[in-house]
PyMOL Python script that loads the backbone (N, CA, C, O; Angstrom):
from pymol import cmd

cmd.read_pdbstr("""\
ATOM      1  N   MET A   1      11.839  11.825  -0.047  1.00  0.00           N
ATOM      2  CA  MET A   1      10.312  11.455   0.230  1.00  0.00           C
ATOM      3  C   MET A   1       9.975   9.713   0.845  1.00  0.00           C
ATOM      4  O   MET A   1      10.884   8.887   0.763  1.00  0.00           O
ATOM      5  N   PRO A   2       8.875   9.394   1.321  1.00  0.00           N
ATOM      6  CA  PRO A   2       9.127   8.728   1.951  1.00  0.00           C
ATOM      7  C   PRO A   2       9.308   7.131   1.161  1.00  0.00           C
ATOM      8  O   PRO A   2       9.601   7.147  -0.034  1.00  0.00           O
ATOM      9  N   ASP A   3       9.100   5.593   1.959  1.00  0.00           N
ATOM     10  CA  ASP A   3       9.892   5.232   2.132  1.00  0.00           C
ATOM     11  C   ASP A   3       9.063   4.127   0.499  1.00  0.00           C
ATOM     12  O   ASP A   3       8.943   2.915   0.678  1.00  0.00           O
ATOM     13  N   LEU A   4       8.703   4.606  -0.588  1.00  0.00           N
ATOM     14  CA  LEU A   4       7.946   4.419  -1.134  1.00  0.00           C
ATOM     15  C   LEU A   4       6.852   2.798  -0.829  1.00  0.00           C
ATOM     16  O   LEU A   4       5.723   2.572  -0.392  1.00  0.00           O
ATOM     17  N   GLU A   5       7.773   2.151  -1.256  1.00  0.00           N
ATOM     18  CA  GLU A   5       7.771  -0.037  -0.283  1.00  0.00           C
ATOM     19  C   GLU A   5       6.798  -0.714   1.049  1.00  0.00           C
ATOM     20  O   GLU A   5       5.933  -1.571   1.230  1.00  0.00           O
ATOM     21  N   ARG A   6       7.675   0.416   1.888  1.00  0.00           N
ATOM     22  CA  ARG A   6       6.984   0.595   2.797  1.00  0.00           C
ATOM     23  C   ARG A   6       5.056   1.317   3.081  1.00  0.00           C
ATOM     24  O   ARG A   6       3.946   0.974   3.487  1.00  0.00           O
ATOM     25  N   ALA A   7       5.715   2.332   2.580  1.00  0.00           N
ATOM     26  CA  ALA A   7       4.455   2.482   1.889  1.00  0.00           C
ATOM     27  C   ALA A   7       3.672   1.557   1.026  1.00  0.00           C
ATOM     28  O   ALA A   7       2.474   1.521   1.303  1.00  0.00           O
ATOM     29  N   ILE A   8       3.922   1.080   0.406  1.00  0.00           N
ATOM     30  CA  ILE A   8       2.787  -0.201  -0.186  1.00  0.00           C
ATOM     31  C   ILE A   8       2.304  -1.512   0.420  1.00  0.00           C
ATOM     32  O   ILE A   8       1.185  -2.024   0.450  1.00  0.00           O
ATOM     33  N   GLU A   9       3.674  -1.962   0.968  1.00  0.00           N
ATOM     34  CA  GLU A   9       3.316  -2.801   1.691  1.00  0.00           C
ATOM     35  C   GLU A   9       2.406  -3.026   2.770  1.00  0.00           C
ATOM     36  O   GLU A   9       1.758  -4.049   2.993  1.00  0.00           O
ATOM     37  N   ALA A  10       2.438  -1.470   3.708  1.00  0.00           N
ATOM     38  CA  ALA A  10       1.411  -1.448   4.912  1.00  0.00           C
ATOM     39  C   ALA A  10      -0.069  -1.301   4.100  1.00  0.00           C
ATOM     40  O   ALA A  10      -0.966  -2.022   4.537  1.00  0.00           O
ATOM     41  N   ALA A  11      -0.298  -0.686   3.293  1.00  0.00           N
ATOM     42  CA  ALA A  11      -1.151  -0.479   2.440  1.00  0.00           C
ATOM     43  C   ALA A  11      -2.238  -2.058   2.360  1.00  0.00           C
ATOM     44  O   ALA A  11      -3.306  -2.386   2.875  1.00  0.00           O
ATOM     45  N   ALA A  12      -1.078  -2.825   1.255  1.00  0.00           N
ATOM     46  CA  ALA A  12      -1.297  -4.103   1.676  1.00  0.00           C
ATOM     47  C   ALA A  12      -2.052  -5.212   2.403  1.00  0.00           C
ATOM     48  O   ALA A  12      -2.916  -6.071   2.230  1.00  0.00           O
ATOM     49  N   ARG A  13      -1.323  -4.755   3.209  1.00  0.00           N
ATOM     50  CA  ARG A  13      -1.450  -5.317   4.823  1.00  0.00           C
ATOM     51  C   ARG A  13      -3.149  -4.689   5.407  1.00  0.00           C
ATOM     52  O   ARG A  13      -4.107  -5.351   5.805  1.00  0.00           O
ATOM     53  N   ALA A  14      -3.047  -3.630   5.297  1.00  0.00           N
ATOM     54  CA  ALA A  14      -4.463  -2.976   5.741  1.00  0.00           C
ATOM     55  C   ALA A  14      -5.694  -3.405   5.051  1.00  0.00           C
ATOM     56  O   ALA A  14      -6.752  -3.845   5.502  1.00  0.00           O
ATOM     57  N   LEU A  15      -5.258  -3.146   3.727  1.00  0.00           N
ATOM     58  CA  LEU A  15      -5.910  -3.841   2.445  1.00  0.00           C
ATOM     59  C   LEU A  15      -6.660  -4.745   3.310  1.00  0.00           C
ATOM     60  O   LEU A  15      -7.806  -4.815   3.755  1.00  0.00           O
ATOM     61  N   CYS A  16      -4.892  -5.825   3.419  1.00  0.00           N
ATOM     62  CA  CYS A  16      -5.782  -7.955   4.059  1.00  0.00           C
ATOM     63  C   CYS A  16      -6.870  -7.996   5.620  1.00  0.00           C
ATOM     64  O   CYS A  16      -7.833  -8.638   6.040  1.00  0.00           O
ATOM     65  N   ARG A  17      -6.090  -7.016   6.009  1.00  0.00           N
ATOM     66  CA  ARG A  17      -6.991  -6.625   7.282  1.00  0.00           C
ATOM     67  C   ARG A  17      -9.340  -6.212   6.887  1.00  0.00           C
ATOM     68  O   ARG A  17     -10.329  -6.545   7.540  1.00  0.00           O
ATOM     69  N   LEU A  18      -9.212  -5.526   5.760  1.00  0.00           N
ATOM     70  CA  LEU A  18      -9.725  -4.900   5.612  1.00  0.00           C
ATOM     71  C   LEU A  18     -11.052  -6.137   5.261  1.00  0.00           C
ATOM     72  O   LEU A  18     -12.227  -6.091   5.625  1.00  0.00           O
ATOM     73  N   ASP A  19     -10.221  -7.387   4.281  1.00  0.00           N
ATOM     74  CA  ASP A  19     -11.152  -8.280   3.900  1.00  0.00           C
ATOM     75  C   ASP A  19     -11.092  -8.911   4.695  1.00  0.00           C
ATOM     76  O   ASP A  19     -11.000 -10.091   4.355  1.00  0.00           O
ATOM     77  N   GLY A  20     -11.096  -8.676   6.057  1.00  0.00           N
ATOM     78  CA  GLY A  20     -11.535  -9.963   7.326  1.00  0.00           C
ATOM     79  C   GLY A  20      -9.871 -10.992   7.369  1.00  0.00           C
ATOM     80  O   GLY A  20      -9.931 -11.864   8.236  1.00  0.00           O
ATOM     81  N   HIS A  21      -9.006 -10.979   6.869  1.00  0.00           N
ATOM     82  CA  HIS A  21      -8.217 -11.682   6.227  1.00  0.00           C
ATOM     83  C   HIS A  21      -6.995 -11.557   7.672  1.00  0.00           C
ATOM     84  O   HIS A  21      -6.596 -10.439   7.998  1.00  0.00           O
ATOM     85  N   PRO A  22      -6.589 -12.605   8.299  1.00  0.00           N
ATOM     86  CA  PRO A  22      -5.145 -12.588   8.901  1.00  0.00           C
ATOM     87  C   PRO A  22      -4.227 -12.474   7.818  1.00  0.00           C
ATOM     88  O   PRO A  22      -4.011 -13.126   6.796  1.00  0.00           O
ATOM     89  N   GLU A  23      -3.529 -10.978   8.591  1.00  0.00           N
ATOM     90  CA  GLU A  23      -1.964 -10.548   7.301  1.00  0.00           C
ATOM     91  C   GLU A  23      -1.526 -12.168   7.062  1.00  0.00           C
ATOM     92  O   GLU A  23      -1.906 -12.707   6.023  1.00  0.00           O
ATOM     93  N   ASN A  24      -0.748 -12.908   8.008  1.00  0.00           N
ATOM     94  CA  ASN A  24       0.105 -14.000   7.857  1.00  0.00           C
ATOM     95  C   ASN A  24      -0.166 -14.871   7.474  1.00  0.00           C
ATOM     96  O   ASN A  24       0.711 -15.504   6.887  1.00  0.00           O
ATOM     97  N   ILE A  25      -1.763 -15.543   7.579  1.00  0.00           N
ATOM     98  CA  ILE A  25      -1.600 -17.012   6.883  1.00  0.00           C
ATOM     99  C   ILE A  25      -1.105 -17.024   5.336  1.00  0.00           C
ATOM    100  O   ILE A  25      -1.019 -16.221   4.407  1.00  0.00           O
ATOM    101  N   LYS A  26      -0.871 -18.177   5.551  1.00  0.00           N
ATOM    102  CA  LYS A  26      -0.451 -18.568   4.042  1.00  0.00           C
ATOM    103  C   LYS A  26      -1.138 -19.119   2.878  1.00  0.00           C
ATOM    104  O   LYS A  26      -1.790 -20.148   2.702  1.00  0.00           O
ATOM    105  N   PHE A  27      -0.900 -18.418   2.346  1.00  0.00           N
ATOM    106  CA  PHE A  27      -1.900 -18.304   0.975  1.00  0.00           C
ATOM    107  C   PHE A  27      -1.204 -18.339  -0.752  1.00  0.00           C
ATOM    108  O   PHE A  27      -0.964 -17.221  -1.206  1.00  0.00           O
ATOM    109  N   GLU A  28      -0.939 -19.362  -1.538  1.00  0.00           N
ATOM    110  CA  GLU A  28      -0.234 -19.161  -1.869  1.00  0.00           C
ATOM    111  C   GLU A  28       1.063 -19.704  -1.746  1.00  0.00           C
ATOM    112  O   GLU A  28       1.580 -19.773  -2.861  1.00  0.00           O
ATOM    113  N   GLY A  29       1.899 -20.171  -0.730  1.00  0.00           N
ATOM    114  CA  GLY A  29       2.794 -19.879  -0.360  1.00  0.00           C
ATOM    115  C   GLY A  29       3.209 -18.701   0.286  1.00  0.00           C
ATOM    116  O   GLY A  29       4.295 -18.595   0.856  1.00  0.00           O
ATOM    117  N   LYS A  30       2.806 -18.280   0.249  1.00  0.00           N
ATOM    118  CA  LYS A  30       3.261 -16.665   0.697  1.00  0.00           C
ATOM    119  C   LYS A  30       2.468 -16.134   1.449  1.00  0.00           C
ATOM    120  O   LYS A  30       1.356 -16.661   1.439  1.00  0.00           O
ATOM    121  N   PRO A  31       2.696 -14.625   2.624  1.00  0.00           N
ATOM    122  CA  PRO A  31       1.876 -14.264   3.334  1.00  0.00           C
ATOM    123  C   PRO A  31       0.718 -13.364   2.451  1.00  0.00           C
ATOM    124  O   PRO A  31       0.850 -12.429   1.662  1.00  0.00           O
ATOM    125  N   MET A  32      -0.537 -14.132   2.988  1.00  0.00           N
ATOM    126  CA  MET A  32      -2.139 -13.288   2.271  1.00  0.00           C
ATOM    127  C   MET A  32      -2.184 -12.039   2.231  1.00  0.00           C
ATOM    128  O   MET A  32      -3.193 -11.464   1.823  1.00  0.00           O
ATOM    129  N   TRP A  33      -1.077 -11.372   2.655  1.00  0.00           N
ATOM    130  CA  TRP A  33      -0.782  -9.746   2.707  1.00  0.00           C
ATOM    131  C   TRP A  33      -0.462 -10.082   0.988  1.00  0.00           C
ATOM    132  O   TRP A  33      -1.241  -9.635   0.145  1.00  0.00           O
ATOM    133  N   LYS A  34       0.322 -10.613   0.724  1.00  0.00           N
ATOM    134  CA  LYS A  34       1.107 -10.315  -0.710  1.00  0.00           C
ATOM    135  C   LYS A  34       0.416 -10.090  -2.081  1.00  0.00           C
ATOM    136  O   LYS A  34       0.634  -9.479  -3.127  1.00  0.00           O
ATOM    137  N   SER A  35      -0.845 -11.170  -1.358  1.00  0.00           N
ATOM    138  CA  SER A  35      -1.608 -10.802  -2.843  1.00  0.00           C
ATOM    139  C   SER A  35      -2.502 -10.226  -2.805  1.00  0.00           C
ATOM    140  O   SER A  35      -3.572 -10.589  -3.293  1.00  0.00           O
ATOM    141  N   TYR A  36      -2.212  -8.685  -1.942  1.00  0.00           N
ATOM    142  CA  TYR A  36      -2.729  -7.471  -2.155  1.00  0.00           C
ATOM    143  C   TYR A  36      -2.191  -6.782  -2.425  1.00  0.00           C
ATOM    144  O   TYR A  36      -2.505  -5.601  -2.277  1.00  0.00           O
ATOM    145  N   LEU A  37      -1.116  -7.179  -2.952  1.00  0.00           N
ATOM    146  CA  LEU A  37       0.117  -5.821  -3.361  1.00  0.00           C
ATOM    147  C   LEU A  37       0.440  -5.202  -4.440  1.00  0.00           C
ATOM    148  O   LEU A  37       1.556  -4.703  -4.586  1.00  0.00           O
ATOM    149  N   SER A  38      -0.670  -5.141  -5.508  1.00  0.00           N
ATOM    150  CA  SER A  38      -0.704  -5.670  -6.695  1.00  0.00           C
ATOM    151  C   SER A  38      -2.027  -4.344  -6.965  1.00  0.00           C
ATOM    152  O   SER A  38      -1.883  -3.523  -7.871  1.00  0.00           O
ATOM    153  N   GLY A  39      -3.733  -4.318  -5.684  1.00  0.00           N
ATOM    154  CA  GLY A  39      -3.580  -2.890  -5.670  1.00  0.00           C
ATOM    155  C   GLY A  39      -3.587  -1.583  -4.675  1.00  0.00           C
ATOM    156  O   GLY A  39      -4.207  -0.520  -4.672  1.00  0.00           O
ATOM    157  N   ALA A  40      -2.186  -2.433  -3.486  1.00  0.00           N
ATOM    158  CA  ALA A  40      -1.862  -1.968  -3.178  1.00  0.00           C
ATOM    159  C   ALA A  40      -0.629  -0.199  -3.800  1.00  0.00           C
ATOM    160  O   ALA A  40      -0.428   0.948  -3.402  1.00  0.00           O
ATOM    161  N   ARG A  41      -0.183  -1.097  -4.917  1.00  0.00           N
ATOM    162  CA  ARG A  41       0.814   0.140  -5.893  1.00  0.00           C
ATOM    163  C   ARG A  41       0.026   0.412  -5.953  1.00  0.00           C
ATOM    164  O   ARG A  41      -0.068   1.121  -4.951  1.00  0.00           O
ATOM    165  N   THR A  42      -1.504   0.470  -6.771  1.00  0.00           N
ATOM    166  CA  THR A  42      -1.554   1.040  -8.086  1.00  0.00           C
ATOM    167  C   THR A  42      -2.538   2.208  -6.938  1.00  0.00           C
ATOM    168  O   THR A  42      -2.793   3.345  -7.334  1.00  0.00           O
ATOM    169  N   ALA A  43      -2.940   1.787  -5.723  1.00  0.00           N
ATOM    170  CA  ALA A  43      -3.596   3.175  -5.309  1.00  0.00           C
ATOM    171  C   ALA A  43      -2.817   4.365  -3.655  1.00  0.00           C
ATOM    172  O   ALA A  43      -3.190   5.284  -2.925  1.00  0.00           O
ATOM    173  N   VAL A  44      -1.688   3.542  -3.861  1.00  0.00           N
ATOM    174  CA  VAL A  44      -0.057   4.363  -2.916  1.00  0.00           C
ATOM    175  C   VAL A  44       0.290   5.224  -4.461  1.00  0.00           C
ATOM    176  O   VAL A  44       0.991   6.214  -4.250  1.00  0.00           O
ATOM    177  N   GLU A  45       0.028   5.078  -5.537  1.00  0.00           N
ATOM    178  CA  GLU A  45       0.976   5.557  -6.301  1.00  0.00           C
ATOM    179  C   GLU A  45       0.459   6.825  -6.851  1.00  0.00           C
ATOM    180  O   GLU A  45       0.989   7.923  -7.023  1.00  0.00           O
ATOM    181  N   ALA A  46      -1.317   6.140  -7.193  1.00  0.00           N
ATOM    182  CA  ALA A  46      -2.733   7.103  -7.890  1.00  0.00           C
ATOM    183  C   ALA A  46      -2.032   8.539  -6.296  1.00  0.00           C
ATOM    184  O   ALA A  46      -1.377   9.568  -6.465  1.00  0.00           O
ATOM    185  N   ALA A  47      -2.514   7.983  -5.083  1.00  0.00           N
ATOM    186  CA  ALA A  47      -2.245   9.150  -4.153  1.00  0.00           C
ATOM    187  C   ALA A  47      -1.101  10.171  -3.898  1.00  0.00           C
ATOM    188  O   ALA A  47      -1.091  11.201  -3.224  1.00  0.00           O
ATOM    189  N   ILE A  48      -0.095   9.538  -4.682  1.00  0.00           N
ATOM    190  CA  ILE A  48       1.439  10.619  -4.084  1.00  0.00           C
ATOM    191  C   ILE A  48       1.539  11.799  -4.629  1.00  0.00           C
ATOM    192  O   ILE A  48       2.214  12.690  -4.113  1.00  0.00           O
ATOM    193  N   PRO A  49       0.852  11.950  -5.783  1.00  0.00           N
ATOM    194  CA  PRO A  49       0.299  13.682  -6.146  1.00  0.00           C
ATOM    195  C   PRO A  49       0.486  14.168  -5.701  1.00  0.00           C
ATOM    196  O   PRO A  49       1.367  14.984  -5.429  1.00  0.00           O
ATOM    197  N   HIS A  50      -1.226  13.443  -5.166  1.00  0.00           N
ATOM    198  CA  HIS A  50      -2.614  14.679  -4.043  1.00  0.00           C
ATOM    199  C   HIS A  50      -1.600  14.462  -2.360  1.00  0.00           C
ATOM    200  O   HIS A  50      -2.210  14.641  -1.306  1.00  0.00           O
ATOM    201  N   LEU A  51      -0.196  14.107  -2.332  1.00  0.00           N
ATOM    202  CA  LEU A  51       0.500  14.195  -1.756  1.00  0.00           C
ATOM    203  C   LEU A  51       1.734  15.427  -0.838  1.00  0.00           C
ATOM    204  O   LEU A  51       1.783  16.021   0.239  1.00  0.00           O
ATOM    205  N   ARG A  52       2.381  15.312  -1.808  1.00  0.00           N
ATOM    206  CA  ARG A  52       3.044  17.446  -1.987  1.00  0.00           C
ATOM    207  C   ARG A  52       2.572  18.495  -1.167  1.00  0.00           C
ATOM    208  O   ARG A  52       1.601  19.251  -1.212  1.00  0.00           O
ATOM    209  N   SER A  53       3.856  18.274  -0.143  1.00  0.00           N
ATOM    210  CA  SER A  53       3.096  19.419   0.180  1.00  0.00           C
ATOM    211  C   SER A  53       2.759  20.801   0.029  1.00  0.00           C
ATOM    212  O   SER A  53       3.462  21.050  -0.950  1.00  0.00           O
ATOM    213  N   ALA A  54       2.058  22.108   0.361  1.00  0.00           N
ATOM    214  CA  ALA A  54       2.616  23.067   0.131  1.00  0.00           C
ATOM    215  C   ALA A  54       3.513  23.657  -0.611  1.00  0.00           C
ATOM    216  O   ALA A  54       3.179  24.220  -1.653  1.00  0.00           O
ATOM    217  N   ASP A  55       4.739  23.620  -0.205  1.00  0.00           N
ATOM    218  CA  ASP A  55       6.063  24.371  -0.733  1.00  0.00           C
ATOM    219  C   ASP A  55       6.213  23.690  -1.734  1.00  0.00           C
ATOM    220  O   ASP A  55       7.148  24.095  -2.424  1.00  0.00           O
ATOM    221  N   ASP A  56       5.512  22.511  -2.263  1.00  0.00           N
ATOM    222  CA  ASP A  56       6.038  21.405  -3.657  1.00  0.00           C
ATOM    223  C   ASP A  56       5.707  22.112  -4.354  1.00  0.00           C
ATOM    224  O   ASP A  56       6.682  22.517  -4.987  1.00  0.00           O
ATOM    225  N   GLN A  57       4.741  22.604  -4.693  1.00  0.00           N
ATOM    226  CA  GLN A  57       2.572  23.092  -5.316  1.00  0.00           C
ATOM    227  C   GLN A  57       3.817  23.948  -6.113  1.00  0.00           C
ATOM    228  O   GLN A  57       4.847  24.393  -5.607  1.00  0.00           O
ATOM    229  N   SER A  58       3.321  24.033  -7.674  1.00  0.00           N
ATOM    230  CA  SER A  58       3.461  25.835  -7.986  1.00  0.00           C
ATOM    231  C   SER A  58       1.691  26.669  -8.336  1.00  0.00           C
ATOM    232  O   SER A  58       0.598  26.364  -8.812  1.00  0.00           O
ATOM    233  N   PRO A  59       2.402  27.859  -7.714  1.00  0.00           N
ATOM    234  CA  PRO A  59       0.992  28.319  -7.713  1.00  0.00           C
ATOM    235  C   PRO A  59       0.319  28.554  -9.056  1.00  0.00           C
ATOM    236  O   PRO A  59      -0.850  28.936  -9.103  1.00  0.00           O
TER     237      PRO A  59
END
""", "prot")
cmd.dss("prot")
cmd.show_as("cartoon", "prot")
cmd.util.cbc("prot")
cmd.orient("prot")
């Protein structure tokens, strides 16, 4: 299975860029992308059931 935490980080960084913010600018003492982790986690976890290969799905 893909590395879930890396996928969540990538999604958080992408959401940050989508909002027009530099990923690594400091926001509340942390890189800005970290403020997107909650939304990214929700989105990635919601997508996981739809990412299974055809072999993993029951007929």
